[in-house]
N, C-alpha and C positions, 0 to 999 in steps of 0.2 A: 469336657470329659466324655468318654464313650462308655455306654452301658448296654448290655444285651441281657434281657431277662426272659426266662422260660424258652430257651432254644429247644428244638426237638431232642428228646431223650426217651429212653425206655421207661415205661411206667408199669406198675404191678398189674392193674386191671386189664389193659389190652394184652399184655404178655400172657397172663393167666388164661384169658379167653383163647388166645392163639394156641396155647398148649392143649387146652380142651379140644379145640378143633383138630389138632394133629392126632390126638388120642382117638377121636371119633373117626377120622379117616383111616387110621391103622385098623381099628376094629371093623370098619365097613369093608376094607380091602381084604382083611383076613377072612371074614364071613363070605365074601364074594368068591374067594379062591377055594372055599370048601364046598361050594355048590357043584352038583353034577348038572351038566347042561340039560335044559328042558324039564327039570324036575322041581326046581325051587323058584320062588318069585325073585329072580335076579333084578328085576326092575325096581324092587323096594330098596336094594342096596344102591343102585344108581341114583334113585331119587334122594336117598340119604346123603350121598356124596354131593349132589347138587345143592341141597339145603344147607349143608355144612359150608360149602364154598360161598353161597349167598350170605349166610349169617356172618361169616368171617369178613367178607367185603363190606357189609353194612356196618358192623361194629367198629372195625379198625379204620375203615374209611371215614366213618362219622367222627371218630376220635381225632383223626388227623385234620378234619375239617373244623371242629370246634376249638381245638387248642391253637393258641397263637403265641408268637413271640413278639416282644416289644424291644426295639432298639432306639437308644437316644444318642445322637451324635451330631455335631456340627450344626446346631440350630434346627434340627428336624427330629421328628419321632416317626419311626417306621414300624408299622403294625402289619404282620403277615401270618397267615395260617401256616401250620406245619406242612400241609400238603403243597402250598406254594413254595415253601423252602425246598422240599424234596424235588419239586419240578423246576427249581432254579428261577422262580419268578421273584420280582423285587418287592412285592407287597405294596401297601398304601403308605406313601411318603407324605407326612403332614408337616409343613413348615411351622416353626414356632415363632409367633409374632405377637404384637400387642393385642390382637383380637382373639388369640388362642386361649381357651379356657379348659383346664383339665380338672376333672372331678372323679373322686372315688366315692360312689354312692351306695346306699343300702338297698336299692331296688334290685330285685331278682337275686337275692342273697348278697353278692358283692359284684359291683359293675364298675369298670373303668370307662369313663365317658370323656371323649375329647371333642371339643367344639371349636370351630373357628368362625368368627363373625356370625354367630348365631346358628350356624348349620352344623349338624352332627357329622363329624369326620370319621369317628370310630367309636364303637360301643362293643366292649367285650366282657364276658362274664368271667370273673375271677373265682367263682365258686368251684370251678374244676381244677384250680391251681392248688398245689400244696401250700400250706401256710408259710413255709420258708420262702417260697417263690414270691408270694405276695409281699413279704417283708423286703425282699430284694428290690421289687418294683418301687415300693415306697421310698426305700433308701436311695435308689437311682434317681427318682424324681427330685428328692431333696438335694442330692449331691450335684445335680445339674442346675440347681437354683430355680427349679420350675415350681411355681406355686400351684397348689391344687386344693380344691374344696374337699373336706372330709366330714363324715357324719359321726365319727366317734371322738371320744375324749382320750387323750394320751398319744403315745407314739404310733401304735398299730391298731388296726380294727380288732374287735372282739374275736377270739378264736384263732388269732394269727400269732 
């Protein structure tokens, strides 16, 4: 069975921040066009535009870096960052075998840890995921008959 969990999609936080950046750019450009040359500190508007661009790149780029998708298919688990997806990169392919251990732990809020023969293959924080997406991951692991260690009692972790 093939499952793909948390593929790149729009999320409220980064979209709201992008809209705030657009609003800031519009205000800065509007103020810049109101200046008479040589009379006002035009460099302050240029600096504001540079800071807005850097803030946007840092926040949205960071979000694309920390968010990951997990795909389970054909005896492998593929973990890749959203930025890798946008760049067409394949991500980390982890074969599922007898030495593969999957655990959803309580460290660092919620973490998915995939180990193979005692070495950590992938560690990703699920704390950034929506609760519905974490449920999809757990359901996908169970549907593919992958055993995993869990720290909670019941079907899903607390708060999911």
